[in-house]
N, C-alpha and C positions, 0 to 999 in steps of 0.2 A: 708246776705252774698251778696257781690257785684257781678256783672257780671263777672268781671275778676277772682275773687276767684272761682266762679262756673266752669268757663272754665278750670282753673288750676286743679281743683279736678278731672274734667272729663278726662283730658289728662293723669293724673297719674293712674286713673283707667284702661284706655286703655292700658298703658305700662304694668301694672301687669297682665292684662288678656293676652297680647301677650306673656309674659314670661311663664305663665302657659301652654299656647297652645304648645309653643316650647318644654317644658319639657314633656309634655304628648305625643308629637309626637316622642321623643326619647325612651320612655319606651318599646315599642313593639320590637325595635331593640335589647335591652338588653335581652328580654325574648327568643329571637330566638337563643341565645348562646346554643349549645348542651351540655348536661350533661351525665354523665355515667349512671345514672338512666333511661335515655330516649333514650338509644341506640336501634336501630332498631333490631328486631329479626334476621334479615339476618347477621348484624354485629356480633351479639352475637354467632350465629351459626358458623360463620367463625372463630372466635377467639377459640371456643371450639375445632373445627376441627384441627386447627393449633397446639393446645396444645396436642391433642391426637396423632398427627403425630410425634411431638417432642419426646413424652414419648415412642412411639413405636420404634423410631430411636435409642433412648438410650438404650432400652433393647435389641434391636438387636445387637447394637455395643458392648454392655457389654459382650456378650457371643459369639461374632463372632470370627472366625479364625484370624481376623486382630489384635487381642490383646491376642491371645492364649499364654499361657506360654510354652516357648520352651527351656529356660535356668533355671535350678533349682540349686541355690548355698545354700549348707547346711554346717553349721558350728556348733562347739560345742560338737561334739561327734565323737569318733574314735573307733578303735579296732573291734573285731569280732561283739560284740552287736551293735556296731555303724553302721556296714555295713548293718544289717538287718533293722535298724531304718531308715538309709538313703534311702534304696531301697523302703520301704513302703511309706515314705514321698514324694519321687520324683514321685512314680506312682500316688499318690493322687494329687499332685501338677499339673501334666500334663493334668489333666482333668479340669483345671480351666483356668481363664484368669486373666490378671493383673488388670481388672476392676471389677472382680467378684471373690474375694478370699472367700472361704468357710471354715472358721476356724474350724466349727464343724467336717468337713470331715478330716481335717489334724489331729485334736485331736483324732478322731476315728482311724485313721491310726496308731497313736503312742501309743494309749491305751494298746495294749498287751505287751509293753515293760516297765517294772517297773522302768528301769533306767531313763526314761524320766520324768522330773518334769513338764515342760511345754514348749511350742514352741512359739517363737515370729516371726511374719511374716512381711515383707516389700516387696513392689513391685517396680520395675523400668519399667516404660512404654517404649515400648509396650510389651516386651516379657519375662522379667526376674523376677523371684521370689526368694527372699532370705529368708531362714528359719535358725533361730538360735535355737538350742536345748539346754535347760537348764536342766542339769542332776542332779539327786540325788547324793549326795556324800556319799560314803561308809565309815564308820569309824570302822567297826568291821565285823566278820564273824561268821556264825553259821554252824553247820554240820547237814545236812539232808540226810539220806540215803547214807552216805559216801561222799557227795559233800559239799564242802565249799561254802557257799552262802553269798553274801555280804549284810550287813544291814546298814540303815542310822541312823542318830542321833535321829530321831522320831520313830524308831522301824520299819520302812518300810523294808520288805523283798524284796530284788531285785533278783526275782527269775531267771532272765536272765543273771545275772552277776556272774561269778565265782570269788570268792574272792582271792585276791593276797595273797601270803605267808606272806607279811608284815603286814597284818591286824590281830590284836589280836582276838582270839577265845572267844566267848561269851558262857559260859556254860549253857545248857538248861536241864531241868528235863523231858520235854516231847516236842514232835514235834508240832510247832504252827499250829493251825487249820485254820488260815486266812492269810491275807496279811501282818499282823503286829505282832510284838512280844507282848505278853500279860503278861508273867511272870514278877513279880515286879522286881526281881533281874536283869534280862536281860534288862528290860527298863532302870533301873537306869544305868547299865553299858554302854549302848550306849549314854545315855544322858551325862554321864560324859566324854566319848570319844569326843562327839560333841563339848563340852565346852572347850576341850584342845587346847593350842596353837599348830599350826601345827607342829612346830619343836619338840615338845614333844609327840604329838599324834602318830607320825611315829615310836617313840621308846618305845611304850607301847607294851609288848609282852604278857601280860595276865591281865585279870581284873576279880574280883570275889567279892562276898559279904560274909563276915564271921561273926559269933556270936560275936567274940571278937573285931574285928577291924572295922566292918561295911564294907564300900566300900573300897576296896584295888586294887591298880594297880602296876604291876611289870614292871620296866623299863628294857629294854635289857642292859645287862652289866652295871647295875646301881641299885640303891636302890628300896626298896618297898615304895610306896607312900601310906600313910594310910589316907583316906579322912573321915572316919566315916560316918556321915549321908550324903545323897545326896543333901544337901542344900548348897547354897553359892558356887557353883562349880567354878565360875570365880575367886573368892578371893582365894580359896584353890590352883587352878592352879598357880596363880600369886605368892603365897607364896612359893609353891614348886620350881618354876622357880628361884625365888631369893635365896633360899637355895643351889640349885644346882650350881648357878653362884658364890657362896662364896667358896673361896679356903679352908677356915676352915672346910668345910663339906666334903671334898675330902675323899673318901673311906667309907662313912657312908653306913650302910646297910638299915637303915629305916629312913624315913622322915615322921613325923606325923604332918599333917596340918589340923587336925580336928577342931583346933582353929587357924584359919589362921593368927590372930594377934600375936600369940606366937607359932610358929612352933617348933617342938621338933625333934632333931636329935639323933639316937642311932646307936651303933655299929661302932663308929669311931675307927681308928687304935690306937689312943691314949688311948682308954679305956672308960672313963666316958661319958654317954649321954650329950648332950648339949641342952639347950633351949634358946631362946632369942626373942627379938621383931623383927617381920618382918620389913625389910627395905623398904617396899612398902605400899602405902594406900590401904585400903580395897576397892575393886572394886564393883560397883553396880552389881546386879544379871543380869541385862539386857546386860551386856557387854559379847560379845562372844568370843573375842580374847584378852588374857592378854598379856601386854607388860610392864613388870615392870622396864626395863632398856632402856635408849635411845640408849647406845652404845653396840655393840656386846660384849658378855662375853665369856670366855673360860670355857667349861664344864669340872669340875674336874673329872667327872666320865670317860669320854672317851677321853678328851683332844681336842675335836672338838669344833668349834665355835657354841655357843648357842645364837640364836636370836629369841626368841619366838614371 
């Protein structure tokens, strides 16, 4: 190699060495950048102390008088039983704050009242609590010790609710020993009443189970509805409503819908019983309200508007 080549190689080597030294000089600076894992104990202690103070402040505010419940708005229940329920719920609510609602305490306050199905609670910061009471719906009545007591479609006995005279009486062989009906005929009766369209349910004055006709419901100032077995209740109610809305069935004494696709009418003023295809489709068992007609119909039994 010539002298010129040797000097060039030496110069290049010095340049490379200088670059390496500069890069090495910058590395310690990058290592000095703090990381979370290398925070000092003093910084960690300060962070934990701040978190503890925040939590303590939250718990103090949550139960302080600054957010105490002062206004209680209760909806969904009226009447004499409603007054007692409202008083119990309001007393429980006023021991709470809008930031600390104790649902279990409200449920406990309402537990003695069978009419209460559940309660829904919302709050309006800083002092208002709103409670909506969802009540059990009475569909019939039973007589215990001379008192007419309301019952629901699932057989729940509403001990604190005196049944209205409009509710049909459910016959019992013996006094129930618990909070629900257990006799098969009584359970079937309230289930059938619960499946009825509201416009027809209010017209049922008696319900019974017989050996000949099975489940039977007597309409006030109207025909006897023969359901037979307690199956397909929605379809049977829909078929009964369709027959009642038909002017040709006016004055019938009995409507048999034990086969809802072919309801049978007997006791017509003209004489002969009549049978025919129902003018409505069979409804699924899950349907709870039958509505076979889109337009209101005139009830041939009472002359009133029938809109199930």
